[in-house]
N, C-alpha and C positions, 0 to 999 in steps of 0.2 A: 504494500500500500504506500503510495507516494502523495505527499501533500506539499503545499507552499503556504507559509505563514510569514508575517512580518516579524523581524527580530524584536524581541521584547514584548511580544503579544501577551495579553493577560486574559484571564477568564476563558480559557480555551476548552471547548468541549469537542472531542472527536467521536464520530460515529463509526464503528467498526463492525465487521462481520467475522465471527470466529467459527471455524469449521470443526466438525466432530471428526476426529481422526479415525474413528472406528467405522464411519459411514463409507459406503462404496458409491454413494450417489451425490456426494458433496453437500450433505445436509449440515445445517448449523447446529452448534452445541448449545443447549439451553441450560437454564438454572444456575448460571455462574453468579456468585456473589462474593463478598469480601472474604469469606471463610473458605473459598474454593482452592486455596493454596496456589494462586497465580503469582508467579515471580518472574523476574527477568532483569533487564538492565537497560541503560542508555549510554551512548557515547556521542559527544559533540566533536566536531571536526578538529583533529589534532590533539584530542584529549585521550583520557583513559576511561575504560568502562566503569560505570557506577551502578551499584545494585539498585533495583527498582522493585517496590512491593505494591501490589494491588490489595490493600487491606482495609479499605473503607468503602461504604456504600454511598451511592448518590441518594440524597434525601428527597429531592424534588426534580422530576424529569425536566430537562431543558433549562434548569436554573443552576448556573455555575456555583459550585461550592469548593473552595480551595481545600486540597488535602491538608491535614493538620501538620504534616511534617514534610520537609524537602525529600525528594526522591520517592514520594508516595503518590498513588493514583487512586481515585475513586471510580467505582464501576456501578452502572445502573442499566436497567432494561427499558428502552423506549416502548410506549404503548403502540399497538397496531402494526408492529413490524414482525417480519418473519423470525422464527426461532434462530438464534445465533447472532442477532443484532444487539449491540450494546453501545452505551455511551461511556466514554472515559473522560474524567475531569483531571487534567494534567496540572502538576505543580509548576509554577511560573519559572522555576530554575531551569527547566528543560529547554525553554525557548528564549532564554536571556540573550541580549546582544553580545557580540564578541565571537560569534561562530557563524559559519555559512550553512551548516546543516546539523541535524541531530538524528541518530538512528536509535529506535526503540525496539526491543524484542521482548515478547511476553509468552509465557507458556507455563507448564507445570501442573495444571489442573487435570484431573482424570479425563481422558479422551479428548483433551484440548490440543488441536493442531497449533504449532507455533505460529505466532503472529509477529510480523515484522512491519514496522512503520518507519518510513524515511521522510523526514520533514526538511525541505529546503527553506532556510531562513533568509528572507530577502530584505533589502534596505527600503523598499517601497511597497505599497499595497498594489499588487498587480490587478486587483479588481476595482481599484479606486482611481483617483486623479493622479497621474504620474508627475505633473508639474503644476505649480501654482502660477507659473508665468504664462503669458499669452504666446501665441505662435510668433508674433513679432519680436518678443523678448528673446525667445529661443534663437531666432534668426540673428538678432544682435550679438548674442554670445558666440554663435558660429563665426560671424564676421570678425569678431575680436580675436578668436583663435587664430585666424589667418593674419590679421593686420597688426596685432599688438603683442603677440607672443604668449598665448595661453593665459591672459588675464582679461577680465572685463568688468565693467560696471554698467548695469542696465540703464541707469539714469543718464550717463554721459558717454555711452559707448560710441565707438566709430560706426558700429552697425546701425545704431539709432540714427545717426546722421545720414548714412546711405539710404536707410528706409524712408526717412522723411523726404529726401530729395526725389526718391524714386516713386513715391506714392502721390505726388501732387505736382501741379504745374508751378514751377518756381518763379518763372517770369516769362513774359512774351513781349515781342516788339519787332522793330525793323532794324536789322544789322546795318552798320555803316559800310560794310564791305568785307573783303578778305584782309588777312594780315600780310605781313611781309613774306611769309612762306605759305605753301599750299596746305599746311596742316593748322592754319590759324584762321579765326573768324573775329572780326572787329565788331563787338556788340554795340548796342545803342548807347549813346552818351549818358543816358539816365540810369544805366545799370549800376548796381552797388559798387562802392569804392573799396569794399573789403576783399582782399585777395583770397583765393581758394574757396570762396563761399559756394561756388558751383562744382567743387571737386568732391566726388564725381557726380556728373549729371549728364543728361542727353540734350543735344540740340536737334530739333526737327525743323526742317525747312518746309514751311506750310504754304509758301507762295514764291513765285519768281523762279529763277534758275535753280534746278535741283530739287524742285518740289517733291516731297515724299521721302527724301533721303534724310538720314540721321547720322550723327556722329557723337561719340562719347567724349566729354570734356575730361582732360587729365590734369589741366592746370589753368587757373584763371588769374589774371593780373588786374586788380581793382583800379590801379592807377591808369593804365592804358586802355582798359576794357577789352583787352585781347584774350581770347580763349584758345588754348592749344588743345587740339583734339586728336584722336586716333586717326591716322591717315586713311585707313581702309574705310570705304563707305559701307554703311549698313542700311539696306533697304528696309524701310519701316514696315513694308507689307509682309515681310517674311517672319 
């Protein structure tokens, strides 16, 4: 039996099926209680085996009751289930943080087939929300992995700047013409005087020569209003 639980999970109830070892049809073993001499052990990743005793009963089905002692387990029988179905209430020590998995083995009662339970202990709830950040925040972090060497700050990240520029029209107007080289565009005189404010951004020619073509700005000089762009043309329709 394999399960996944978050490291440090509390109030854990496991539902298990215990086979009757004397059955040739795979029938479950009934009537197991705390006096049935069920014993076993558990081992956490990298650790040594610890004796485990099932020696307390569950008092109320479906309501977690902590075993009174570490390395002990409570056992109960859920209503309306097939013979051999039990609920086990685990002591929290078994699932404590600091290990990636725990293996539990139980047996020893008359006609009880050995039961093995492997629990992968995860850092996050795989059935819940994996991140409290938006998709845009995650994108920011990825950009920063590339641009700033494995460090990022969501509020001031380089990725945030890229996303803001890419998600809206930053400015529009009529260019004064080309620059001194064929990879330059002389933007309108009213454009911002802040250098690099358009880095990176896209220029789309919406009218005149080259309509429909776009280029990516790689450097903007706020004093001259000259934008240096990638030389290769990128057709906006692709």
